N, C-alpha and C positions, 0 to 999 in steps of 0.2 A: 450876130451874137458870137462871142468867142467860144472856143471849145470848152474852156474852163467854166464859163457861165452855163453852158448847155448841160454839163454833167449833173449838177444838182437838180436841174429841171427834169432831166431824164430819170433820175433816181426817184424824184417825187411822183412822176407820172407812173412809173413802174409800181411804186408802193400803192398809189391810188387804185390802179387796176387790180392789184392783189386784194385790196380791201373790198372792192366791189365783187370780186370773185368769191370771197368768203361770205359776203352777204347773200349772194345767190345760192350758195350751198345751204346756208341756214334757212332761207325762205323755202327752198325746195323741200328740205326735210320737214319744215313746219307744215307745209301744205300736204305732204304725205301723212303727217301725224294727224291731220284733221279728219282723215278718212272720209266718211259720208256726210260729215257736217259741212255747212256752207261757210267758206272762208270770208272773213270780214277784215279788210285792210284799213288800218288807222293811219291817216295822213295829217301832218301838221308840223308844228315846231315843238318847242320844249314843253308845252303843256301835256303832250303825249309822250315825250322822250323820257320823262321821269327825273327831272332835275329837282332834287330835294337836298337841303343842306345837311348832309350826314355828319358834318363836323359837330353837330349837336348830339350825336348819338355816341354811346359807348362802343368800345371795340367789340367785335363779335356779334354784330347785328344779325339776328336770325333771318332765315329766308322767309319768315312769315311777313316781312315787310314788302316782299316783292309784289304782291297784288296792288299795293298802293303806289309803289314807285314805278312799276311797269304796268301800264293800264291793260295791256292785252292779257296778262296773267290774271288780274282781278276779274276781268270780263269773262274769261274762260271758266273761272270758278263759279261765277254767277250763272253762266249758261248751263254748266253741268248740273248745278244744284237744282235748277228749274227745268231740267231736261229739254233745254232749247238746243236745236241742232245748228249751233253757230260756233265758230272757232276764230278768235281774233289774232291778228298778226300786225305788229308795228312796222310800217313801211317808211317812216321818216317823212321828208318833204316830197310832195308830188312833183316837184321840179328837179329831183335829184338824179337826173341823167339816166344812163343806160341801165344802171342797176335796178332802178325803180321800173323802168320800161320792162325789164325781164320779169319783175314781180307781177306787174299788171297782166302781162301776157300769160304767165303761169296761172294766175288766179282766174282770169277770164276763161280759161279752158275748163274750169269747173262750173257747172250750171248754178246760176243764182248768186254768184259772188257779189259781195257788197263792199262799200267803202264808207268811212267816216272821215270828214275833213273839218279841221278847225285851225284857224290862224290866230296868233296873238303877237305880242311884241310890238315893235314900232310899226305903225300903220302907214300905208301909202298916203301921199299928201293930198290927192284929189280923188273925187268919186270916180272920175273917168279911168284913172290909173288902176284903182282897186277893182273896178268892174271888169276891165280887160284882163287883169291878173286872175280873178276868180273864174271868169268865163273860160280862160285857157286851161286852168287847172281842172275844172269840172268837165270841160269838153274832152280832155284827155282820158278821163275815167269813164264818162258816159259813152263816148265813142267806142271804148273797148268792150261795151256791153255790161258794165257793172251798174247796179242800182246803188243808191247810197243815202247818206244823211249829212247835213251841214249843221255845225254848231256855231252859235254866236260866241263872241269872246268877252269874258268878264275882266274886270280890274277893280282894285280897291278904290274907294271914293276919293282919296287924296293923291292918286297917282298922277304923274305929269301928263299933260294933254296928249302928247304924241303916242302914249301907250293906252289911252282910253278910247276903246272902239265904240263907246256909246255916245261920244260927243260929236257934234257936226264936223265934217271935214272942211266945210266952208260956212261962213255966216248964214244962218237960216237954212242951210242945206241938209242933206241926209247924213246920218252917222255912218261910220264904217260898217257897223253891224246892220244898219238898214240896207246898205248896198249889198252886203253879203247875202241877206235874205232875199232881196229882189233878184239877184243873179241866179241864186239857187232855184227860185220859182220859175224864172225864164228857162232854165235848163231842165225843169221837171224833177228837181231833187227836193225831197222834204227837208225841212229845217226844224231845229229845236232851239228855243231861246234860252241858252245856258246862262247868258248874262242876266236875264230877268230872274231866273231861279236863284242865282248867287246874290243878287241885290235883295231879294226877299229874305233869304237866310241871314245875310249880313245885317239887315235892319234889326233883327232880333238877337243876333249872336255877336255882331261886331266883325269888321274886316279882318282883324288879327286872328280870328278863328279860322278863316278860310284861305288867307293869303300869307305868303312869306313877307318879310319886311319890305321887299321891293314893290309890293302891291300888284305884281303881275303873276309871278309863279305861285302855284297853289301850295298851301300847307298840306300836311298829311291828311288832315280832316277834309280839306278842299278836294283832294284827289278822290276821296270816298264819294263826294258829291258828283264828281265827274264820272265815276264808274256807274252810279245810279242813273245819271242823265243819258249816257250813251246806251246803257241797257234798255231804258224805256224807249229811246228814239229808234232803236233797232227792232224791238219786239212789240211795242205799243202796250206793254205791261208794266205796271209799277213793280220795281224789284223788291224782293224780300232780302234786306241787307243784314238781318240779325246774325246769321251764322258767320258771314264774312267779318262783321264788326266784332264778334266774339273772338274770332281767330286773331284779328289785328290787335285787339285790346291786350291779348296775352303778350304778343311781341312788343307792343307799345310799352307795356309795363317793364318787361325785361330789359329793353334797350334804354329806358330812362330818358326819353326825349322830352324836351321842354316845349311841349305843344300846349296851345290854349285849351284844347279839348283833351282831358286826361283819359287814361285807359278806362277808369271806372265810368266816365261819362259817355264813352263811345257808343255803347248800345242805344242809349237814349237819343244821342245825336243821329244815329242811323235811322231811327224811327221818324225824327223830324224831317230828314231828307225824303223818305218815302211819302210822308204826308204832303210835303211841298210839291213833289212830283205828281201826286194824285190831283192836286188842285190845278195843275197846269192843263188838265184836260187831255 
């Protein structure tokens, strides 16, 4: 490699290390902020990262949207309202190198630390590939002494096959979600079937209520379902979403988003979520 070609790469590596260093500082301060509460690390892809089409929103979107966009903030509000001793932190992908290694190490030093893992997007092509990936990811967390929760992955009914984790990976074989649940069981990690919950709600409300147009990313209303599902999976309690829904409805109305669920409908929608979670047992 020529010296000229090496310079941009060295600059990129330096920038990447700087970004990882900033993340470690943030995580360390977040863990300090959780005090005596049990830290909960959220691992996955964009379903936890908060990708919402803010082009639909007016300028000056209020911070009230943050609990929907950033799942850890919404969970923390639910935990605090219910006096649950938990504190959620988003950690990105569990494969994300030494920065996440540092987060796991810091969290594992606090007794009872937990994790939540959820994958979506393009699925691996074979059951064997997915099983190896999931086993490696869960092994990394379990071996560090963290207990946790695995969520299955939902998608809208018309989404292309490679994004649908509920379809068989091979003719007559298991689906990606089936493999995920099996590996979680083998690793001794509880799972919650988020895909089944979303299918039940979509049957009554329509996919466009819960998903963005790509059929994979969640709408703002869909992210409220995710908050409820993770809360129940971590606490075994059906969440009371009324206060959070009321707060979100205010911001929903002020921002003027073009959501299928309107601000005035949001409290009733929150009750439907709680009822569906209660039926899951």
